[in-house]
C-alpha positions in Angstrom: -5.5 11.4 9.0 -5.1 7.8 11.2 -2.8 6.5 8.5 -0.3 9.4 8.9 -0.4 9.0 12.8 0.0 5.1 13.0 3.0 5.5 10.2 4.6 8.4 12.6 7.6 6.3 13.7 8.2 4.3 10.7 8.1 7.8 8.9 11.0 9.1 10.9 13.3 6.4 9.4 12.0 6.7 6.3 12.2 10.2 5.4 15.8 10.9 5.0 15.6 8.7 2.1 12.1 9.1 0.6 9.5 11.9 0.1 6.3 10.6 2.0 2.9 11.2 1.1 -0.2 10.1 2.7 -3.5 10.1 0.4 -6.9 9.9 1.9 -9.0 7.3 1.1 -12.2 8.8 -1.2 -15.0 7.1 1.1 -16.5 7.5 3.8 -17.0 4.8 6.4 -17.9 3.2 9.9 -14.9 2.9 12.2 -14.2 -0.7 14.2 -13.9 -0.7 17.5 -9.9 -1.1 17.4 -10.0 2.6 15.3 -12.5 3.9 17.8 -10.3 3.1 20.9 -7.8 5.0 19.9 -8.9 7.7 17.2 -12.4 8.1 18.2 -11.6 12.2 17.3 -10.4 11.6 13.9 -13.3 10.9 11.9 -15.0 11.2 9.6 -13.5 8.0 8.8 -12.4 6.5 5.5 -12.4 3.4 2.9 -10.5 2.7 -0.2 -13.1 -0.1 -1.3 -16.4 -1.5 0.0 -17.0 -4.6 1.8 -20.3 -4.7 4.0 -23.7 -5.1 2.8 -24.3 -1.3 3.7 -21.6 0.1 1.6 -23.4 1.2 -1.6 -22.4 -0.2 -4.8 -20.3 1.9 -6.8 -19.6 1.6 -10.3 -16.3 0.4 -10.8 -15.4 3.2 -13.5 -15.7 5.9 -10.7 -14.8 3.9 -8.0 -11.6 3.4 -9.5 -11.5 7.2 -10.7 -11.9 8.2 -7.0 -9.0 6.4 -5.7 -6.7 7.6 -8.4 -7.8 11.0 -7.7 -7.3 10.7 -3.9 -3.5 9.4 -4.9 -2.7 11.9 -7.2 -4.0 15.0 -5.0 -1.8 14.0 -2.4 1.0 14.0 -5.2 0.0 17.1 -6.5 -0.1 18.7 -3.4 3.5 17.4 -2.1 4.5 18.7 -5.6 3.2 22.3 -4.9 5.0 22.5 -1.5 8.4 22.1 -3.3 9.0 18.5 -2.8 11.1 16.9 -5.0 12.1 13.2 -6.1 10.6 10.5 -8.0 7.6 8.5 -7.0 9.0 5.0 -6.8 7.3 2.9 -4.0 4.0 2.3 -2.6 3.0 1.5 1.4 0.0 0.3 2.9 -1.8 -1.0 5.6 -5.0 -3.4 5.7 -7.0 -2.3 2.9 -4.3 0.2 1.9 -2.3 -2.7 1.5 -4.7 -4.4 -1.0 -5.1 -0.9 -2.9 -0.9 -1.1 -3.0 -0.3 -4.3 -4.0 -3.0 -4.1 -6.9 -1.4 -0.5 -8.1 1.5 -2.2 -8.5 0.1 -5.5 -10.4 -2.0 -3.1 -12.2 1.3 -1.0 -13.5 3.2 -4.5 -14.1 0.5 -5.7 -16.5 0.1 -2.5 -18.3 4.3 -2.5 -18.7 3.8 -6.3 -20.1 1.1 -5.3 -22.7 3.4 -2.0 -23.7 0.6 0.5 -22.4 1.1 3.6 -21.3 2.1 4.1 -17.5 0.5 7.4 -17.1 3.7 8.6 -15.1 3.4 6.6 -11.9 6.0 3.9 -12.2 6.0 2.6 -9.3 9.1 0.0 -8.4 7.8 -1.8 -5.0 5.2 -2.2 -2.5 5.3 -2.4 1.3 2.0 -4.5 2.4 1.4 -4.5 5.7 -1.3 -6.6 7.1 -3.0 -7.0 3.4 -5.3 -9.3 2.5 -5.3 -11.5 -0.6 -7.0 -11.0 -3.2 -5.9 -8.0 -5.2 -8.1 -6.3 -7.5 -8.5 -4.7 -11.0 -8.1 -1.0 -10.8 -8.5 -0.8 -14.3 -11.8 1.8 -15.3 -12.7 0.0 -18.3 -12.8 -3.8 -16.8 -14.9 -4.9 -19.9 -11.9 -3.8 -21.7 -8.8 -5.0 -19.6 -10.6 -7.8 -18.0 -10.3 -8.4 -13.7 -7.1 -10.0 -12.1 -7.3 -13.3 -10.7 -4.5 -15.8 -9.0 -3.3 -16.3 -12.6 -2.0 -12.7 -12.6 0.9 -13.1 -10.1 2.9 -10.0 -9.0 6.6 -10.3 -9.8 7.7 -6.9 -8.7 9.2 -6.5 -5.7 7.5 -6.8 -2.3 7.8 -6.7 1.3 5.3 -8.0 3.5 4.7 -7.1 6.9 2.8 -9.9 9.3 1.9 -9.4 13.0 1.5 -13.0 14.1 -1.2 -12.2 16.4 -3.5 -10.7 13.6 -6.8 -12.8 13.2 -6.3 -12.4 9.3 -2.7 -13.6 9.1 -3.9 -16.6 6.6 -5.2 -14.4 4.1 -2.2 -11.7 4.5 -0.3 -15.3 3.9 -2.3 -16.0 1.0 -1.7 -12.8 -0.6 2.2 -13.4 0.0 2.1 -17.2 -1.2 -0.4 -17.4 -4.3 -0.5 -13.7 -5.6 3.6 -12.7 -5.4 6.3 -14.6 -7.3 8.6 -16.7 -5.0 12.0 -14.8 -4.7 10.6 -11.0 -5.4 9.2 -11.2 -1.8 10.4 -10.4 1.7 8.8 -11.5 4.9 8.8 -9.3 7.8 7.1 -10.9 11.1 6.7 -9.3 14.3 5.5 -9.9 17.4 2.0 -8.0 17.0 -1.8 -7.7 16.2 -3.7 -5.8 13.4 -1.8 -2.7 13.8 1.6 -1.1 12.2 4.8 -1.7 14.3 6.2 1.3 16.4 8.5 -0.2 18.8 11.8 0.3 17.7 13.0 -3.3 17.0 10.0 -4.3 15.0 10.4 -0.9 13.0 13.8 -1.6 12.1 12.8 -4.9 11.0 10.6 -3.2 8.2 13.2 -0.5 7.5 16.4 -2.3 7.0 14.6 -4.4 4.1 13.1 -2.0 2.6 16.2 0.6 2.1 18.4 -2.8 0.8 15.6 -3.1 -1.9 15.9 0.5 -2.3 19.5 0.2 -3.0 19.1 -3.0 -5.3 16.8 -1.0 -7.3 19.1 2.0 -7.3 16.3 4.1 -6.3 17.7 5.4 -2.8 18.4 9.0 -2.2 20.8 9.9 0.7 23.4 7.5 2.6 22.7 4.8 4.6 23.7 5.0 8.6 27.2 3.3 9.2 
């Protein structure tokens, strides 16, 4: 999977403390030139949401169900391999970051409304190059409604922004409009639309993530001295 490969350096630093699982997005998609230049032999390519005219319209309930099943399937398979530990956080890049933030917001809204969290008690999210807006991931939107800018995410988030990313302003909108001040951590690095892989850039993401995990009392393992 492409995201697994992109996160290879980040995962090395996080695996001592977290079980890491990489779900595959549910919908087939074309690939952009940036992806093809490196991962042309890694198809079929996938997407979480539709955004182009050629993407077929899918009923919301079916779309959300497919997203949920992709994530839950990866979790079940990891359990079946004997992995242990609670599911505590979400990490996503680009469209995956939108999904991660939207799932965290769904958890927050359900908790505020006293609704069943269905076993996914996410505590935080790492949003790498994530664009505004967040979206509703409720199957029955006639009953529960859509999300808008009044639904501010107050659960902790870490935002990773490449300063050369053409979508930087939209990433900043996600940080500044959709997330509560005081609950966010911003990591900026000198890169474009990709996941950091150089040691100093990766450490800039890992350090605040581990510090947040300590604050939330969810860290497994001791931090290096």
